[in-house]
C-alpha positions in Angstrom: -0.1 0.0 0.0 1.1 3.6 -0.6 0.5 5.8 2.2 0.5 9.5 1.6 0.6 12.5 3.8 -0.4 15.9 2.5 2.2 18.4 2.9 0.6 21.9 2.8 2.7 23.7 5.4 0.5 23.1 8.4 1.1 20.0 10.7 3.6 17.9 12.4 4.6 16.1 9.4 8.0 14.9 10.7 6.5 13.6 14.1 3.8 11.8 12.0 6.1 10.2 9.6 8.3 8.9 12.3 5.3 7.5 14.1 4.2 5.8 11.1 7.8 4.6 10.3 7.9 3.0 14.1 4.8 0.9 12.8 6.5 -0.2 9.7 5.0 2.2 7.2 6.9 4.6 5.2 4.8 7.8 4.1 5.1 9.7 0.9 5.1 13.5 1.8 3.7 15.8 -1.0 1.3 18.4 -2.4 1.3 16.9 -6.1 -2.3 15.8 -6.9 -1.1 13.1 -9.0 0.7 11.3 -6.5 -2.3 11.7 -4.1 -4.5 10.6 -6.6 -2.5 7.3 -7.0 -2.3 6.7 -3.2 -3.7 3.9 -1.3 -4.2 5.9 2.0 -4.1 9.7 2.8 -3.4 11.5 5.9 -4.3 15.2 6.3 -2.5 16.8 9.2 -3.2 20.1 10.7 -2.0 22.7 13.4 -3.2 26.2 13.6 -6.3 28.1 12.4 -9.1 26.8 10.0 -9.3 29.6 7.6 -5.7 29.7 6.4 -5.5 26.0 6.2 -8.4 25.9 3.8 -7.2 29.0 1.8 -3.8 27.0 1.5 -5.5 23.7 0.3 -7.5 25.9 -2.1 -4.4 27.6 -3.4 -2.7 24.1 -4.0 -5.8 23.1 -5.8 -6.3 20.2 -3.4 -9.6 20.4 -2.0 -11.6 18.7 -5.0 -8.6 16.2 -5.2 -9.2 15.3 -1.5 -12.8 14.9 -1.9 -12.4 12.7 -5.0 -10.1 10.6 -3.1 -12.6 10.2 -0.2 -15.2 9.2 -2.8 -13.1 6.3 -4.0 -13.7 4.9 -0.5 -9.8 4.4 0.2 -9.0 5.3 3.7 -8.5 8.9 5.1 -7.1 9.9 8.4 -7.6 13.5 9.6 -5.4 14.8 12.7 -6.5 17.6 14.9 -7.0 20.5 12.5 -7.1 17.9 9.8 -10.1 16.5 11.2 -12.1 19.7 11.8 -11.4 20.2 7.8 -13.5 17.4 7.2 -16.6 19.5 8.5 -19.2 21.6 6.7 -18.0 25.0 8.2 -16.2 26.2 11.2 -16.9 29.3 13.4 -13.4 29.9 14.4 -12.3 33.8 13.6 -15.6 34.1 11.5 -17.6 31.6 9.6 -15.7 29.6 7.0 -16.4 26.7 5.1 -14.6 23.3 5.0 -14.5 20.3 2.9 -18.2 19.3 3.9 -17.3 15.6 3.6 -19.0 15.4 7.3 -22.1 17.3 7.7 -21.8 19.5 10.9 -19.8 22.6 12.2 -16.6 22.9 14.2 -17.6 25.1 17.1 -15.6 26.6 20.3 -15.7 24.3 23.2 -18.3 25.6 25.8 -16.6 26.9 28.9 -18.2 26.4 32.2 -17.6 29.8 33.5 -18.5 28.5 37.1 -15.0 26.6 37.1 -12.1 28.9 37.3 -9.5 26.5 35.8 -11.8 25.8 32.9 -9.6 27.6 30.1 -9.1 27.3 26.5 -7.0 26.2 24.7 -7.7 22.7 26.0 -4.2 21.4 26.5 -3.0 18.1 28.1 -3.5 14.6 28.5 -7.0 13.1 28.5 -8.5 9.7 28.6 -10.4 8.7 25.1 -13.6 6.8 25.9 -15.7 4.8 23.6 -18.9 6.7 22.6 -21.9 4.8 21.5 -21.6 3.8 17.8 -22.8 0.9 15.7 -20.2 1.7 13.1 -18.8 -1.5 11.7 -15.1 -0.4 11.7 -15.0 0.5 15.4 -13.3 -2.7 16.3 -10.2 -1.9 14.5 -9.8 0.9 17.3 -11.1 -0.9 20.3 -7.6 -1.2 21.8 -7.2 2.5 22.0 -10.1 3.4 24.3 -9.8 4.2 28.0 -6.2 5.2 27.4 -4.6 9.0 27.5 -3.8 11.1 24.3 -2.3 14.5 24.1 -4.8 17.4 23.2 -4.1 20.9 22.0 -7.3 22.9 20.6 -10.1 25.2 21.5 -12.6 24.2 18.8 -14.3 20.6 18.3 -15.9 19.0 15.4 -19.6 18.3 15.8 -21.2 16.1 13.5 -24.9 16.4 12.9 -25.4 12.7 13.0 -23.9 11.3 16.2 -23.3 7.8 14.9 -20.1 9.2 13.4 -18.8 10.1 17.0 -16.9 7.0 18.4 -14.6 8.5 20.9 -14.8 11.3 23.5 -13.1 12.9 26.4 -13.8 15.0 29.4 -12.4 18.4 30.2 -13.9 19.2 33.7 -16.9 17.2 32.9 -17.6 18.8 29.5 -17.6 15.9 26.8 -15.6 16.7 23.8 -15.8 14.9 20.4 -12.1 13.3 20.2 -12.7 10.6 17.3 -15.1 10.6 14.2 -15.4 7.7 12.0 -17.7 7.9 8.8 -17.2 4.9 6.2 -13.6 5.1 5.1 -12.8 8.5 7.0 -11.4 8.8 10.5 -10.5 11.8 12.4 -9.0 12.4 15.9 -8.9 15.5 17.7 -5.7 14.7 19.7 -2.2 14.3 18.4 -1.3 10.7 18.1 2.2 11.8 17.0 2.7 13.4 20.6 1.0 10.6 22.5 3.7 8.2 23.1 2.9 4.4 23.0 -0.7 5.1 22.8 -0.3 7.3 20.0 1.5 4.5 18.3 -1.0 2.2 19.1 -3.8 4.5 17.4 -1.6 4.6 14.4 -1.2 0.9 14.2 -5.1 0.6 14.5 -5.4 3.0 11.8 -2.9 0.9 9.5 -4.8 -2.2 10.1 -8.1 -0.3 9.4 -6.6 1.0 6.1 -5.6 -2.3 5.0 -9.1 -3.5 5.3 -11.1 -0.7 3.9 
C-alpha cells in the first residue's frame, strides 16, 4: 500500500512520519495531486487556524482532489485541524466553509464559567472513551479506548449525525468529541504523534483499518 501525507505547510509532518515508520510504514510526503490520486491511503495533518488551512488547500488546488479521493472509498485520516477540515464549516475567527465531507460545524468548546480553571485552549493528556456507535469498523480501534492522548485545541468537530462520533474525552466534565468515523474516514482531535505508546497504538489501529477498507 502507498500511504501519503499531504504537505500543505500546516502540521507535524516529521513527527507523524516517524510515528508511522515505527509501525513499519513509510509515508510519501507531497502536495502533488497526481501522487495523492494514486495513493492507497491519505493522511491530512493540521496545526493552527481553520481559515488559512482551507485557503492553503484551495491555493494548492487540493480540495477537490481530497474529496475525489474520499469518494473512491480509500482510507483517510485527519489529525487535529485535519479532522476539523472534514466538516461543513467552522466558526473559528468568523464563519468559514470546510470540505463538507462530514455534515456538521466546528464550534468553540463551551466553557463552564463557574470553574475558574476551565480555560482554552484545551491542553493536556485526556483519556479517550468509547462513545456509543454502531460503526462496523469500530473494532479496529477497540484497543485505544480508556487510554490517554495529548490534546491542544479550542474548537471541536460536531457531526450532526451522532453515529459518527466514536470517541470522546472529558475536560472538567465537559464531553469533547475526540474521534469521528464515517465509512472510510477517521479523524482524531488529539495528536497521536505526541501521545507516546498510546499514539503509536492508534496509528497501528489506523494502519490495520486502512488495509481492510
